[in-house]
C-alpha positions as CSV (number, residue, x, y, z in Angstrom):
1,M,-11.8,147.9,-15.5
2,K,-14.3,150.1,-13.7
3,K,-12.3,153.1,-14.9
4,A,-12.6,152.0,-18.5
5,I,-16.4,151.4,-18.3
6,S,-16.9,154.7,-16.6
7,H,-14.9,156.5,-19.2
8,L,-16.8,154.9,-22.1
9,K,-20.2,155.5,-20.5
10,R,-19.4,159.2,-19.9
11,S,-17.9,159.8,-23.3
12,D,-20.4,158.0,-25.6
13,P,-24.1,157.7,-24.9
14,V,-24.6,155.1,-27.6
15,L,-21.9,152.9,-26.0
16,A,-23.4,153.6,-22.6
17,A,-26.7,152.1,-23.7
18,I,-24.9,149.0,-25.1
19,I,-22.9,148.6,-21.9
20,G,-26.2,148.8,-19.9
21,R,-27.8,146.1,-22.1
22,V,-24.8,143.7,-22.3
23,G,-23.8,143.9,-18.6
24,D,-20.5,143.0,-17.1
25,Y,-17.3,143.0,-19.1
26,S,-16.1,139.4,-19.3
27,I,-13.5,139.1,-22.1
28,Q,-11.9,135.6,-22.3
29,F,-8.1,135.7,-22.7
30,R,-5.7,133.2,-24.2
31,D,-2.0,132.7,-23.7
32,P,0.3,134.8,-26.0
33,D,1.9,131.8,-27.6
34,F,2.4,129.8,-30.7
35,E,-0.7,127.7,-30.1
36,T,-3.0,130.8,-29.8
37,L,-1.7,132.1,-33.1
38,V,-2.2,128.7,-34.8
39,R,-5.8,128.7,-33.5
40,S,-6.3,132.2,-34.9
41,I,-5.1,131.1,-38.4
42,V,-7.4,128.1,-38.2
43,S,-10.3,130.4,-37.3
44,Q,-9.9,132.8,-40.2
45,Q,-13.2,133.0,-42.1
46,L,-14.8,130.1,-40.3
47,S,-17.5,129.8,-37.7
48,G,-16.3,129.3,-34.2
49,R,-17.8,125.8,-34.0
50,V,-16.1,124.6,-37.3
51,A,-12.8,126.2,-36.4
52,S,-12.9,124.5,-33.0
53,V,-13.4,121.0,-34.5
54,I,-10.5,121.5,-37.0
55,F,-8.2,122.9,-34.3
56,G,-9.0,119.9,-32.1
57,R,-8.1,117.5,-34.9
58,L,-4.8,119.3,-35.5
59,A,-4.0,119.3,-31.7
60,D,-4.7,115.5,-31.7
61,A,-2.5,115.0,-34.7
62,V,0.5,116.7,-33.0
63,G,-0.1,114.7,-29.8
64,G,-1.9,117.4,-27.8
65,K,0.9,119.9,-27.4
66,M,1.1,122.5,-30.3
67,T,4.7,123.1,-31.1
68,P,6.6,124.2,-34.2
69,A,8.4,120.9,-34.3
70,G,5.1,119.0,-34.0
71,I,3.5,120.9,-36.9
72,L,6.6,120.5,-39.2
73,K,6.5,116.7,-38.6
74,L,3.1,116.6,-40.2
75,R,3.0,116.3,-43.9
76,P,1.0,119.0,-45.7
77,A,-1.4,116.4,-47.2
78,R,-2.1,115.1,-43.7
79,M,-2.9,118.6,-42.5
80,R,-5.3,119.1,-45.4
81,K,-7.1,115.9,-44.5
82,L,-7.7,117.4,-41.0
83,G,-9.9,120.0,-42.7
84,L,-7.3,122.8,-43.2
85,S,-7.3,124.5,-46.6
86,G,-4.1,124.4,-48.6
87,S,-3.4,128.1,-47.8
88,K,-4.0,127.7,-44.1
89,T,-1.7,124.7,-44.1
90,E,1.0,126.8,-45.7
91,Y,0.4,129.7,-43.2
92,I,0.6,127.4,-40.2
93,R,3.8,125.8,-41.5
94,D,5.3,129.2,-42.2
95,L,4.6,130.3,-38.7
96,A,6.2,127.1,-37.4
97,R,9.3,127.7,-39.4
98,H,9.6,131.4,-38.3
99,T,9.1,130.3,-34.7
100,R,11.6,127.5,-34.9
101,D,14.2,129.7,-36.6
102,G,13.8,132.5,-34.0
103,S,12.5,135.2,-36.4
104,V,9.2,135.1,-34.4
105,I,9.8,135.2,-30.7
106,F,6.6,135.0,-28.6
107,E,8.4,135.8,-25.4
108,R,9.4,139.2,-26.7
109,L,6.0,140.3,-27.8
110,A,4.8,141.5,-24.4
111,E,7.6,144.1,-24.2
112,L,6.8,145.6,-27.7
113,P,4.4,148.4,-28.6
114,D,1.4,147.4,-30.7
115,E,2.9,148.6,-34.0
116,E,6.0,146.6,-33.5
117,V,4.0,143.5,-32.6
118,I,2.1,144.0,-35.9
119,A,5.4,144.3,-37.8
120,H,6.9,141.3,-36.0
121,L,4.0,138.9,-36.8
122,T,2.8,140.1,-40.2
123,K,6.1,138.9,-41.7
124,V,4.5,135.4,-41.5
125,K,2.5,134.4,-44.5
126,G,-1.3,134.6,-43.9
127,I,-1.0,136.7,-40.8
128,G,-2.5,140.2,-41.5
129,V,-3.3,143.1,-39.3
130,W,-6.7,141.7,-38.3
131,T,-5.2,138.5,-36.9
132,V,-2.6,140.6,-35.0
133,H,-5.3,142.9,-33.6
134,M,-7.1,139.8,-32.2
135,F,-3.8,138.6,-30.7
136,L,-3.1,142.0,-29.2
137,M,-6.6,142.1,-27.6
138,F,-7.2,138.5,-26.5
139,A,-3.7,137.2,-25.8
140,L,-1.5,140.3,-25.0
141,R,-4.4,141.9,-23.2
142,R,-3.9,145.4,-24.7
143,T,-6.7,147.7,-23.8
144,N,-6.6,150.2,-26.7
145,V,-6.8,148.2,-29.9
146,L,-9.4,149.2,-32.5
147,P,-9.8,146.5,-35.2
148,V,-11.3,148.8,-37.9
149,G,-11.1,146.0,-40.5
150,D,-13.3,143.6,-38.5
151,L,-16.6,142.9,-40.1
152,G,-18.4,142.4,-36.7
153,I,-17.2,145.8,-35.5
154,R,-18.2,147.5,-38.7
155,N,-21.7,145.8,-38.5
156,A,-22.1,146.7,-34.9
157,V,-21.1,150.4,-35.5
158,R,-23.5,150.6,-38.4
159,K,-26.3,149.3,-36.3
160,A,-25.6,151.1,-33.1
161,Y,-25.0,154.5,-34.7
162,A,-27.8,154.1,-37.3
163,L,-25.6,154.6,-40.3
164,E,-27.0,154.2,-43.8
165,E,-23.9,152.5,-45.1
166,M,-21.2,150.2,-43.8
167,P,-18.6,152.4,-42.1
168,A,-15.1,152.7,-43.6
169,P,-12.1,152.3,-41.2
170,K,-11.7,156.1,-41.1
171,D,-15.4,156.5,-40.0
172,I,-14.9,154.0,-37.2
173,E,-11.7,155.8,-36.1
174,A,-13.7,159.1,-36.0
175,I,-16.4,157.6,-33.9
176,A,-13.9,155.9,-31.7
177,A,-11.8,159.0,-31.0
178,K,-13.7,159.4,-27.7
179,W,-13.1,155.8,-26.6
180,H,-9.4,156.1,-26.2
181,P,-7.5,154.6,-24.3
182,Y,-10.1,151.8,-24.0
183,C,-10.9,150.8,-27.6
184,T,-10.5,147.1,-26.8
185,V,-13.2,147.4,-24.2
186,A,-15.5,149.3,-26.5
187,S,-14.9,146.7,-29.3
188,W,-15.8,143.9,-27.0
189,Y,-19.1,145.5,-26.1
190,L,-19.8,146.2,-29.8
191,W,-19.2,142.5,-30.6
192,R,-21.5,141.5,-27.7
193,S,-24.2,143.9,-29.0
194,L,-24.5,141.6,-32.0
195,E,-24.8,138.7,-29.6
196,S,-21.7,137.0,-31.0
197,E,-18.2,136.7,-29.8
198,A,-14.9,137.2,-31.6
199,Q,-13.1,133.9,-32.1
200,L,-9.4,134.0,-31.6
């Protein structure tokens, strides 16, 4: 990781200042499995604390071990009583069906390039590019992911680079051209610059 930090400091003075302020790189990884993706769906548009409570209830309801079979045994009405919205209930059940039927195979994902992982997972209802970007970064540990649609990244870039308006994805891509091949590391530092963490 020293190589990544050195590259980012050399190539971007703004990022160098953020790295100096934030300190050591200490990204927290999760396993690249069904449970992590369920957690990611639960977390969509929620604070980390609320998402954690709801995920905990769901884990308890399936007996602690998050599996497709365990999810599909729960009735949708029961899942909604745990605090999940109707749409998230549907998304999690769709992921469970895809995984059970073998159209989503978590064991294969580590071998696939980023674009193929995105194509593989976005066939599930409710899983968009943002969710897969988080999975690539925090579960598959890919070092060059740039989540241009993430609101935290957009806010951090606007603040760090003193932009008058919220940057569009193409603006972030232009600024990030010098970060490659370590966009994940740069993104983590940008999140930390806002004193918040991405919730996977």
